[in-house]
Each structure stands twice: as structure tokens, then as C-alpha cells.
A tleap script that builds the chain and sets N, CA, C and O, in Angstrom:
source leaprc.protein.ff14SB
mol = sequence {
  NMET ASP ASP ASN GLU GLU ARG ALA LYS ASN
  ILE ILE GLN ARG TYR ARG PHE ASP PHE ASP
  LYS ILE PRO LYS GLN GLU ILE VAL GLU LEU
  ILE GLN LYS GLU ILE GLU ASN TYR HIE GLU
  GLY SER SER GLU TYR ILE ARG VAL LEU CYS
  GLY TYR LEU TYR CYS ILE GLY ASN ALA SER
  ASP ALA GLU LEU ILE LYS ARG ALA LYS TYR
  GLY ILE ASN PHE ASP VAL GLY CYS MET ILE
  ASP GLY GLU TRP ILE GLU SER LEU LEU SER
  ASN ASP ALA ASP GLY GLN ARG ASN ALA ILE
  ILE LYS TYR PHE ILE GLU TYR TYR CYS SER
  TYR LEU ASP CGLU
}
set mol.1.N position { 89.157 126.345 73.415 }
set mol.1.CA position { 89.981 125.189 73.756 }
set mol.1.C position { 90.351 125.303 75.238 }
set mol.1.O position { 90.833 126.344 75.685 }
set mol.2.N position { 90.124 124.230 75.991 }
set mol.2.CA position { 90.457 124.273 77.409 }
set mol.2.C position { 91.957 124.035 77.627 }
set mol.2.O position { 92.689 123.697 76.697 }
set mol.3.N position { 92.389 124.217 78.866 }
set mol.3.CA position { 93.811 124.097 79.204 }
set mol.3.C position { 94.365 122.716 78.868 }
set mol.3.O position { 95.495 122.596 78.395 }
set mol.4.N position { 93.571 121.676 79.112 }
set mol.4.CA position { 93.987 120.306 78.818 }
set mol.4.C position { 94.291 120.138 77.330 }
set mol.4.O position { 95.343 119.616 76.961 }
set mol.5.N position { 93.382 120.576 76.491 }
set mol.5.CA position { 93.586 120.468 75.042 }
set mol.5.C position { 94.730 121.357 74.579 }
set mol.5.O position { 95.478 120.990 73.672 }
set mol.6.N position { 94.869 122.516 75.193 }
set mol.6.CA position { 95.960 123.429 74.838 }
set mol.6.C position { 97.313 122.793 75.157 }
set mol.6.O position { 98.248 122.888 74.362 }
set mol.7.N position { 97.416 122.152 76.307 }
set mol.7.CA position { 98.662 121.474 76.674 }
set mol.7.C position { 98.956 120.326 75.711 }
set mol.7.O position { 100.102 120.131 75.306 }
set mol.8.N position { 97.932 119.574 75.349 }
set mol.8.CA position { 98.112 118.473 74.394 }
set mol.8.C position { 98.560 119.017 73.042 }
set mol.8.O position { 99.482 118.484 72.425 }
set mol.9.N position { 97.912 120.067 72.592 }
set mol.9.CA position { 98.264 120.688 71.314 }
set mol.9.C position { 99.708 121.184 71.333 }
set mol.9.O position { 100.454 120.972 70.377 }
set mol.10.N position { 100.098 121.840 72.416 }
set mol.10.CA position { 101.461 122.379 72.515 }
set mol.10.C position { 102.512 121.281 72.465 }
set mol.10.O position { 103.549 121.445 71.823 }
set mol.11.N position { 102.255 120.173 73.131 }
set mol.11.CA position { 103.245 119.085 73.149 }
set mol.11.C position { 103.336 118.446 71.763 }
set mol.11.O position { 104.423 118.065 71.330 }
set mol.12.N position { 102.219 118.328 71.072 }
set mol.12.CA position { 102.231 117.760 69.717 }
set mol.12.C position { 102.940 118.705 68.748 }
set mol.12.O position { 103.711 118.262 67.896 }
set mol.13.N position { 102.684 119.975 68.877 }
set mol.13.CA position { 103.362 120.931 67.999 }
set mol.13.C position { 104.859 120.988 68.299 }
set mol.13.O position { 105.664 121.265 67.409 }
set mol.14.N position { 105.223 120.731 69.531 }
set mol.14.CA position { 106.644 120.733 69.904 }
set mol.14.C position { 107.377 119.520 69.354 }
set mol.14.O position { 108.435 119.654 68.739 }
set mol.15.N position { 106.813 118.329 69.578 }
set mol.15.CA position { 107.508 117.093 69.210 }
set mol.15.C position { 107.128 116.557 67.837 }
set mol.15.O position { 107.919 115.864 67.197 }
set mol.16.N position { 105.919 116.877 67.383 }
set mol.16.CA position { 105.408 116.356 66.119 }
set mol.16.C position { 105.449 114.823 66.121 }
set mol.16.O position { 105.212 114.201 67.157 }
set mol.17.N position { 105.744 114.220 64.981 }
set mol.17.CA position { 105.696 112.757 64.890 }
set mol.17.C position { 106.977 112.152 64.339 }
set mol.17.O position { 106.963 111.051 63.789 }
set mol.18.N position { 108.064 112.857 64.483 }
set mol.18.CA position { 109.375 112.327 64.105 }
set mol.18.C position { 109.933 111.622 65.342 }
set mol.18.O position { 110.722 112.192 66.096 }
set mol.19.N position { 109.510 110.384 65.532 }
set mol.19.CA position { 109.760 109.675 66.781 }
set mol.19.C position { 111.236 109.457 67.090 }
set mol.19.O position { 111.603 109.316 68.256 }
set mol.20.N position { 112.079 109.428 66.079 }
set mol.20.CA position { 113.516 109.262 66.314 }
set mol.20.C position { 114.131 110.478 66.999 }
set mol.20.O position { 115.208 110.384 67.588 }
set mol.21.N position { 113.454 111.606 66.923 }
set mol.21.CA position { 113.996 112.839 67.495 }
set mol.21.C position { 113.341 113.236 68.812 }
set mol.21.O position { 113.725 114.238 69.415 }
set mol.22.N position { 112.378 112.480 69.257 }
set mol.22.CA position { 111.689 112.803 70.506 }
set mol.22.C position { 112.527 112.280 71.671 }
set mol.22.O position { 112.855 111.095 71.710 }
set mol.23.N position { 112.876 113.153 72.624 }
set mol.23.CA position { 113.709 112.730 73.761 }
set mol.23.C position { 112.902 111.883 74.754 }
set mol.23.O position { 112.073 112.400 75.503 }
set mol.24.N position { 113.160 110.595 74.743 }
set mol.24.CA position { 112.392 109.659 75.562 }
set mol.24.C position { 112.434 110.033 77.040 }
set mol.24.O position { 111.403 110.006 77.711 }
set mol.25.N position { 113.600 110.379 77.548 }
set mol.25.CA position { 113.705 110.684 78.976 }
set mol.25.C position { 112.841 111.886 79.346 }
set mol.25.O position { 112.274 111.932 80.438 }
set mol.26.N position { 112.742 112.837 78.461 }
set mol.26.CA position { 111.896 114.006 78.713 }
set mol.26.C position { 110.420 113.605 78.785 }
set mol.26.O position { 109.685 114.094 79.643 }
set mol.27.N position { 109.992 112.726 77.898 }
set mol.27.CA position { 108.609 112.233 77.925 }
set mol.27.C position { 108.353 111.477 79.225 }
set mol.27.O position { 107.319 111.671 79.865 }
set mol.28.N position { 109.286 110.621 79.613 }
set mol.28.CA position { 109.166 109.868 80.866 }
set mol.28.C position { 109.014 110.830 82.040 }
set mol.28.O position { 108.143 110.643 82.889 }
set mol.29.N position { 109.853 111.848 82.090 }
set mol.29.CA position { 109.805 112.814 83.190 }
set mol.29.C position { 108.491 113.587 83.209 }
set mol.29.O position { 107.949 113.850 84.282 }
set mol.30.N position { 107.978 113.950 82.051 }
set mol.30.CA position { 106.696 114.652 81.989 }
set mol.30.C position { 105.556 113.764 82.488 }
set mol.30.O position { 104.664 114.236 83.193 }
set mol.31.N position { 105.583 112.486 82.125 }
set mol.31.CA position { 104.549 111.559 82.614 }
set mol.31.C position { 104.660 111.407 84.122 }
set mol.31.O position { 103.653 111.469 84.826 }
set mol.32.N position { 105.867 111.210 84.623 }
set mol.32.CA position { 106.060 111.064 86.067 }
set mol.32.C position { 105.565 112.300 86.815 }
set mol.32.O position { 104.935 112.190 87.867 }
set mol.33.N position { 105.852 113.458 86.268 }
set mol.33.CA position { 105.405 114.714 86.879 }
set mol.33.C position { 103.881 114.775 86.932 }
set mol.33.O position { 103.312 115.202 87.936 }
set mol.34.N position { 103.222 114.353 85.866 }
set mol.34.CA position { 101.758 114.362 85.834 }
set mol.34.C position { 101.162 113.356 86.814 }
set mol.34.O position { 100.143 113.633 87.445 }
set mol.35.N position { 101.788 112.198 86.943 }
set mol.35.CA position { 101.299 111.199 87.896 }
set mol.35.C position { 101.405 111.744 89.317 }
set mol.35.O position { 100.480 111.599 90.116 }
set mol.36.N position { 102.526 112.364 89.621 }
set mol.36.CA position { 102.768 112.877 90.972 }
set mol.36.C position { 101.958 114.130 91.281 }
set mol.36.O position { 101.605 114.366 92.436 }
set mol.37.N position { 101.662 114.928 90.275 }
set mol.37.CA position { 101.004 116.212 90.496 }
set mol.37.C position { 99.882 116.399 89.475 }
set mol.37.O position { 99.900 117.340 88.682 }
set mol.38.N position { 98.922 115.503 89.505 }
set mol.38.CA position { 97.840 115.511 88.523 }
set mol.38.C position { 96.983 116.764 88.655 }
set mol.38.O position { 96.591 117.149 89.757 }
set mol.39.N position { 96.700 117.390 87.526 }
set mol.39.CA position { 95.788 118.529 87.467 }
set mol.39.C position { 94.472 118.035 86.880 }
set mol.39.O position { 94.449 117.442 85.802 }
set mol.40.N position { 93.399 118.278 87.582 }
set mol.40.CA position { 92.082 117.844 87.118 }
set mol.40.C position { 91.865 118.279 85.671 }
set mol.40.O position { 92.106 119.434 85.317 }
set mol.41.N position { 91.412 117.354 84.847 }
set mol.41.CA position { 91.126 117.665 83.452 }
set mol.41.C position { 92.304 117.505 82.511 }
set mol.41.O position { 92.238 117.951 81.366 }
set mol.42.N position { 93.382 116.881 82.966 }
set mol.42.CA position { 94.583 116.734 82.131 }
set mol.42.C position { 94.651 115.406 81.394 }
set mol.42.O position { 95.728 114.996 80.962 }
set mol.43.N position { 93.532 114.737 81.247 }
set mol.43.CA position { 93.555 113.392 80.672 }
set mol.43.C position { 94.044 113.362 79.222 }
set mol.43.O position { 94.764 112.438 78.845 }
set mol.44.N position { 93.677 114.331 78.414 }
set mol.44.CA position { 94.125 114.346 77.012 }
set mol.44.C position { 95.636 114.551 76.934 }
set mol.44.O position { 96.316 113.894 76.145 }
set mol.45.N position { 96.152 115.449 77.742 }
set mol.45.CA position { 97.590 115.718 77.787 }
set mol.45.C position { 98.360 114.462 78.191 }
set mol.45.O position { 99.364 114.117 77.568 }
set mol.46.N position { 97.892 113.786 79.224 }
set mol.46.CA position { 98.561 112.564 79.678 }
set mol.46.C position { 98.460 111.485 78.604 }
set mol.46.O position { 99.409 110.729 78.397 }
set mol.47.N position { 97.328 111.406 77.926 }
set mol.47.CA position { 97.179 110.425 76.843 }
set mol.47.C position { 98.209 110.675 75.743 }
set mol.47.O position { 98.815 109.731 75.235 }
set mol.48.N position { 98.409 111.930 75.378 }
set mol.48.CA position { 99.403 112.256 74.351 }
set mol.48.C position { 100.794 111.825 74.806 }
set mol.48.O position { 101.535 111.199 74.048 }
set mol.49.N position { 101.144 112.161 76.041 }
set mol.49.CA position { 102.466 111.779 76.554 }
set mol.49.C position { 102.643 110.265 76.543 }
set mol.49.O position { 103.680 109.763 76.110 }
set mol.50.N position { 101.639 109.540 77.015 }
set mol.50.CA position { 101.727 108.074 77.031 }
set mol.50.C position { 101.760 107.517 75.612 }
set mol.50.O position { 102.439 106.524 75.352 }
set mol.51.N position { 101.039 108.142 74.702 }
set mol.51.CA position { 101.088 107.729 73.304 }
set mol.51.C position { 102.476 107.906 72.716 }
set mol.51.O position { 102.967 107.042 71.990 }
set mol.52.N position { 103.103 109.025 73.030 }
set mol.52.CA position { 104.479 109.234 72.575 }
set mol.52.C position { 105.403 108.172 73.159 }
set mol.52.O position { 106.237 107.611 72.449 }
set mol.53.N position { 105.254 107.898 74.452 }
set mol.53.CA position { 106.118 106.885 75.068 }
set mol.53.C position { 105.884 105.525 74.422 }
set mol.53.O position { 106.832 104.768 74.212 }
set mol.54.N position { 104.638 105.210 74.106 }
set mol.54.CA position { 104.359 103.962 73.400 }
set mol.54.C position { 105.090 103.931 72.060 }
set mol.54.O position { 105.718 102.930 71.717 }
set mol.55.N position { 105.009 105.005 71.318 }
set mol.55.CA position { 105.597 105.051 69.972 }
set mol.55.C position { 107.118 104.955 69.984 }
set mol.55.O position { 107.707 104.407 69.053 }
set mol.56.N position { 107.757 105.478 71.019 }
set mol.56.CA position { 109.223 105.475 71.070 }
set mol.56.C position { 109.778 104.467 72.062 }
set mol.56.O position { 110.992 104.284 72.151 }
set mol.57.N position { 108.898 103.816 72.805 }
set mol.57.CA position { 109.340 102.969 73.902 }
set mol.57.C position { 109.444 101.500 73.579 }
set mol.57.O position { 109.368 101.075 72.426 }
set mol.58.N position { 109.622 100.735 74.652 }
set mol.58.CA position { 109.717 99.284 74.561 }
set mol.58.C position { 109.062 98.682 75.804 }
set mol.58.O position { 108.412 99.390 76.573 }
set mol.59.N position { 109.232 97.397 75.993 }
set mol.59.CA position { 108.556 96.700 77.091 }
set mol.59.C position { 108.847 97.321 78.452 }
set mol.59.O position { 107.991 97.302 79.336 }
set mol.60.N position { 110.034 97.866 78.628 }
set mol.60.CA position { 110.382 98.452 79.927 }
set mol.60.C position { 109.563 99.712 80.232 }
set mol.60.O position { 109.520 100.147 81.383 }
set mol.61.N position { 108.923 100.294 79.240 }
set mol.61.CA position { 108.126 101.504 79.438 }
set mol.61.C position { 106.660 101.208 79.742 }
set mol.61.O position { 105.909 102.112 80.109 }
set mol.62.N position { 106.255 99.978 79.598 }
set mol.62.CA position { 104.852 99.617 79.821 }
set mol.62.C position { 104.418 99.906 81.252 }
set mol.62.O position { 103.272 100.292 81.481 }
set mol.63.N position { 105.302 99.726 82.205 }
set mol.63.CA position { 104.950 99.938 83.612 }
set mol.63.C position { 104.562 101.393 83.876 }
set mol.63.O position { 103.608 101.651 84.609 }
set mol.64.N position { 105.279 102.333 83.298 }
set mol.64.CA position { 104.948 103.746 83.507 }
set mol.64.C position { 103.602 104.089 82.861 }
set mol.64.O position { 102.803 104.821 83.446 }
set mol.65.N position { 103.354 103.573 81.680 }
set mol.65.CA position { 102.057 103.803 81.040 }
set mol.65.C position { 100.954 103.175 81.894 }
set mol.65.O position { 99.878 103.754 82.047 }
set mol.66.N position { 101.219 102.013 82.439 }
set mol.66.CA position { 100.250 101.340 83.313 }
set mol.66.C position { 99.981 102.179 84.568 }
set mol.66.O position { 98.834 102.297 84.998 }
set mol.67.N position { 101.026 102.758 85.151 }
set mol.67.CA position { 100.850 103.618 86.337 }
set mol.67.C position { 99.976 104.821 86.003 }
set mol.67.O position { 99.119 105.214 86.795 }
set mol.68.N position { 100.196 105.398 84.833 }
set mol.68.CA position { 99.374 106.539 84.423 }
set mol.68.C position { 97.924 106.105 84.195 }
set mol.68.O position { 96.993 106.807 84.589 }
set mol.69.N position { 97.740 104.962 83.567 }
set mol.69.CA position { 96.390 104.481 83.253 }
set mol.69.C position { 95.595 104.118 84.507 }
set mol.69.O position { 94.427 104.485 84.633 }
set mol.70.N position { 96.222 103.408 85.419 }
set mol.70.CA position { 95.493 102.877 86.568 }
set mol.70.C position { 95.734 103.628 87.868 }
set mol.70.O position { 95.036 103.388 88.854 }
set mol.71.N position { 96.705 104.531 87.891 }
set mol.71.CA position { 97.078 105.145 89.158 }
set mol.71.C position { 96.580 106.553 89.391 }
set mol.71.O position { 96.832 107.116 90.457 }
set mol.72.N position { 95.884 107.142 88.440 }
set mol.72.CA position { 95.456 108.531 88.629 }
set mol.72.C position { 93.960 108.577 88.941 }
set mol.72.O position { 93.570 108.827 90.081 }
set mol.73.N position { 93.139 108.340 87.950 }
set mol.73.CA position { 91.695 108.288 88.177 }
set mol.73.C position { 91.008 107.620 86.986 }
set mol.73.O position { 91.649 107.285 85.990 }
set mol.74.N position { 89.724 107.440 87.106 }
set mol.74.CA position { 88.956 106.726 86.090 }
set mol.74.C position { 89.025 107.417 84.728 }
set mol.74.O position { 89.191 106.755 83.703 }
set mol.75.N position { 88.897 108.749 84.716 }
set mol.75.CA position { 88.909 109.480 83.441 }
set mol.75.C position { 90.212 109.279 82.685 }
set mol.75.O position { 90.202 109.026 81.480 }
set mol.76.N position { 91.327 109.390 83.383 }
set mol.76.CA position { 92.630 109.179 82.744 }
set mol.76.C position { 92.740 107.731 82.289 }
set mol.76.O position { 93.210 107.455 81.186 }
set mol.77.N position { 92.309 106.815 83.134 }
set mol.77.CA position { 92.358 105.400 82.789 }
set mol.77.C position { 91.607 105.078 81.513 }
set mol.77.O position { 92.040 104.240 80.723 }
set mol.78.N position { 90.483 105.743 81.313 }
set mol.78.CA position { 89.700 105.521 80.090 }
set mol.78.C position { 90.384 106.094 78.856 }
set mol.78.O position { 90.194 105.590 77.749 }
set mol.79.N position { 91.172 107.134 79.040 }
set mol.79.CA position { 91.820 107.804 77.906 }
set mol.79.C position { 93.026 107.039 77.373 }
set mol.79.O position { 93.299 107.071 76.173 }
set mol.80.N position { 93.743 106.358 78.248 }
set mol.80.CA position { 94.981 105.682 77.853 }
set mol.80.C position { 94.647 104.280 77.355 }
set mol.80.O position { 94.026 103.492 78.069 }
set mol.81.N position { 95.052 103.980 76.157 }
set mol.81.CA position { 94.713 102.715 75.511 }
set mol.81.C position { 95.437 101.534 76.157 }
set mol.81.O position { 96.667 101.501 76.204 }
set mol.82.N position { 94.675 100.579 76.649 }
set mol.82.CA position { 95.253 99.376 77.234 }
set mol.82.C position { 96.056 98.570 76.234 }
set mol.82.O position { 96.987 97.858 76.610 }
set mol.83.N position { 95.702 98.678 74.954 }
set mol.83.CA position { 96.446 97.932 73.937 }
set mol.83.C position { 97.883 98.424 73.827 }
set mol.83.O position { 98.752 97.674 73.385 }
set mol.84.N position { 98.153 99.667 74.217 }
set mol.84.CA position { 99.537 100.154 74.211 }
set mol.84.C position { 100.371 99.337 75.191 }
set mol.84.O position { 101.485 98.917 74.877 }
set mol.85.N position { 99.826 99.123 76.362 }
set mol.85.CA position { 100.531 98.362 77.397 }
set mol.85.C position { 100.730 96.927 76.935 }
set mol.85.O position { 101.837 96.394 77.004 }
set mol.86.N position { 99.664 96.307 76.466 }
set mol.86.CA position { 99.739 94.914 76.014 }
set mol.86.C position { 100.730 94.747 74.869 }
set mol.86.O position { 101.499 93.786 74.849 }
set mol.87.N position { 100.718 95.661 73.932 }
set mol.87.CA position { 101.613 95.590 72.783 }
set mol.87.C position { 103.075 95.693 73.207 }
set mol.87.O position { 103.923 94.949 72.716 }
set mol.88.N position { 103.366 96.617 74.120 }
set mol.88.CA position { 104.748 96.745 74.597 }
set mol.88.C position { 105.184 95.503 75.359 }
set mol.88.O position { 106.286 94.996 75.149 }
set mol.89.N position { 104.322 95.014 76.241 }
set mol.89.CA position { 104.687 93.845 77.051 }
set mol.89.C position { 104.883 92.590 76.213 }
set mol.89.O position { 105.692 91.728 76.556 }
set mol.90.N position { 104.144 92.488 75.117 }
set mol.90.CA position { 104.256 91.297 74.267 }
set mol.90.C position { 105.313 91.456 73.183 }
set mol.90.O position { 105.497 90.570 72.348 }
set mol.91.N position { 106.013 92.599 73.200 }
set mol.91.CA position { 106.977 92.900 72.133 }
set mol.91.C position { 106.322 92.808 70.760 }
set mol.91.O position { 106.907 92.300 69.803 }
set mol.92.N position { 105.089 93.313 70.689 }
set mol.92.CA position { 104.324 93.370 69.439 }
set mol.92.C position { 104.091 91.988 68.835 }
set mol.92.O position { 104.190 91.799 67.623 }
set mol.93.N position { 103.781 91.033 69.700 }
set mol.93.CA position { 103.569 89.656 69.239 }
set mol.93.C position { 102.464 89.550 68.191 }
set mol.93.O position { 102.519 88.686 67.315 }
set mol.94.N position { 101.463 90.425 68.276 }
set mol.94.CA position { 100.369 90.347 67.302 }
set mol.94.C position { 100.624 91.199 66.053 }
set mol.94.O position { 99.787 91.233 65.150 }
set mol.95.N position { 101.761 91.880 65.995 }
set mol.95.CA position { 102.126 92.643 64.808 }
set mol.95.C position { 101.299 93.890 64.563 }
set mol.95.O position { 101.241 94.380 63.435 }
set mol.96.N position { 100.664 94.408 65.589 }
set mol.96.CA position { 99.768 95.553 65.422 }
set mol.96.C position { 100.397 96.906 65.751 }
set mol.96.O position { 99.747 97.939 65.591 }
set mol.97.N position { 101.636 96.917 66.202 }
set mol.97.CA position { 102.235 98.171 66.675 }
set mol.97.C position { 102.240 99.260 65.598 }
set mol.97.O position { 101.885 100.403 65.885 }
set mol.98.N position { 102.628 98.932 64.390 }
set mol.98.CA position { 102.649 99.948 63.331 }
set mol.98.C position { 101.261 100.526 63.076 }
set mol.98.O position { 101.122 101.727 62.840 }
set mol.99.N position { 100.245 99.690 63.122 }
set mol.99.CA position { 98.873 100.167 62.921 }
set mol.99.C position { 98.433 101.064 64.078 }
set mol.99.O position { 97.746 102.062 63.863 }
set mol.100.N position { 98.823 100.716 65.290 }
set mol.100.CA position { 98.477 101.524 66.463 }
set mol.100.C position { 99.159 102.891 66.374 }
set mol.100.O position { 98.541 103.920 66.649 }
set mol.101.N position { 100.425 102.890 65.992 }
set mol.101.CA position { 101.164 104.149 65.844 }
set mol.101.C position { 100.540 104.999 64.737 }
set mol.101.O position { 100.395 106.212 64.889 }
set mol.102.N position { 100.178 104.372 63.641 }
set mol.102.CA position { 99.547 105.102 62.532 }
set mol.102.C position { 98.251 105.759 62.995 }
set mol.102.O position { 97.985 106.914 62.663 }
set mol.103.N position { 97.451 105.033 63.756 }
set mol.103.CA position { 96.197 105.586 64.269 }
set mol.103.C position { 96.466 106.763 65.213 }
set mol.103.O position { 95.767 107.775 65.160 }
set mol.104.N position { 97.474 106.631 66.072 }
set mol.104.CA position { 97.847 107.708 66.992 }
set mol.104.C position { 98.181 108.976 66.201 }
set mol.104.O position { 97.709 110.063 66.533 }
set mol.105.N position { 98.984 108.831 65.171 }
set mol.105.CA position { 99.373 109.974 64.336 }
set mol.105.C position { 98.145 110.577 63.653 }
set mol.105.O position { 97.953 111.793 63.674 }
set mol.106.N position { 97.325 109.736 63.057 }
set mol.106.CA position { 96.127 110.229 62.364 }
set mol.106.C position { 95.193 110.970 63.319 }
set mol.106.O position { 94.620 112.002 62.968 }
set mol.107.N position { 95.051 110.435 64.520 }
set mol.107.CA position { 94.158 111.037 65.506 }
set mol.107.C position { 94.623 112.434 65.899 }
set mol.107.O position { 93.810 113.347 66.049 }
set mol.108.N position { 95.935 112.597 66.066 }
set mol.108.CA position { 96.459 113.868 66.565 }
set mol.108.C position { 96.989 114.808 65.486 }
set mol.108.O position { 97.413 115.916 65.814 }
set mol.109.N position { 96.985 114.422 64.243 }
set mol.109.CA position { 97.451 115.307 63.160 }
set mol.109.C position { 96.683 116.622 63.131 }
set mol.109.O position { 97.257 117.665 62.816 }
set mol.110.N position { 95.424 116.588 63.449 }
set mol.110.CA position { 94.621 117.814 63.413 }
set mol.110.C position { 95.137 118.861 64.400 }
set mol.110.O position { 94.898 120.055 64.216 }
set mol.111.N position { 95.836 118.430 65.433 }
set mol.111.CA position { 96.388 119.375 66.404 }
set mol.111.C position { 97.499 120.220 65.785 }
set mol.111.O position { 97.804 121.304 66.284 }
set mol.112.N position { 98.099 119.737 64.712 }
set mol.112.CA position { 99.150 120.496 64.037 }
set mol.112.C position { 98.568 121.604 63.174 }
set mol.112.O position { 99.239 122.597 62.893 }
set mol.113.N position { 97.327 121.435 62.756 }
set mol.113.CA position { 96.693 122.377 61.839 }
set mol.113.C position { 96.045 123.562 62.545 }
set mol.113.O position { 95.647 124.535 61.904 }
set mol.114.N position { 95.945 123.475 63.853 }
set mol.114.CA position { 95.225 124.530 64.597 }
set mol.114.C position { 96.111 125.717 64.880 }
set mol.114.O position { 95.666 126.687 65.494 }
savepdb mol mol.pdb
quit
């Protein structure tokens, strides 16, 4: 497992998926830190952080996810789901937020088993 995956795994094992207990400000600060001081190969880690912010956030958080998606590099941009930004900005107008969150959890559940 490379450093990027290890960091992603550690953050998932730390916060898990109890979104009511995840400290939003801490997630915001971690994303900001990654944007300002990007380490090559950290795209999975940043995706996890942005996914957490999507799950616990609201429309006001879309801008930070957008900065992470478009402001670092192509690889990171490809990793961060554009639908997260659209869903937050539209206040879940299409009713897909629960399905997106469910997929996020299913995708990363395997990180808890390692």
C-alpha cells in the first residue's frame, strides 16, 4: 500500500462513517492544508476528505471541494466527483444525495477491513 492509500485508510479508520460525529472544521482544515501543500500522489486522500465534507456539508462547502477538484492538478480533479459539487450547490434538488453518500460508504468500507 502506498503512502496515499495509507493516509486515506488512516483517515477512514479514524472517522469511520458516523457523519454526525465527524468534526467538520477539522475536515475543512485538512483539505485546505492539502490544497496549499499538495504532495504528489495524494489524490485518494484528498478524495476521501472531500467525500467526508460532501457527506457532512452543505452548499457553503461546495467552493472548497471545487478548489480541491480544479485547483491542484488533473489527477486530483479526476478523483473528486463533480456530482458532489453540483448536489451541494443545488441543495440536492435531484434527490440523489443519499444514494451518493451510500456509494461513498460502500466504496470505502473495505478500508476498515484492512
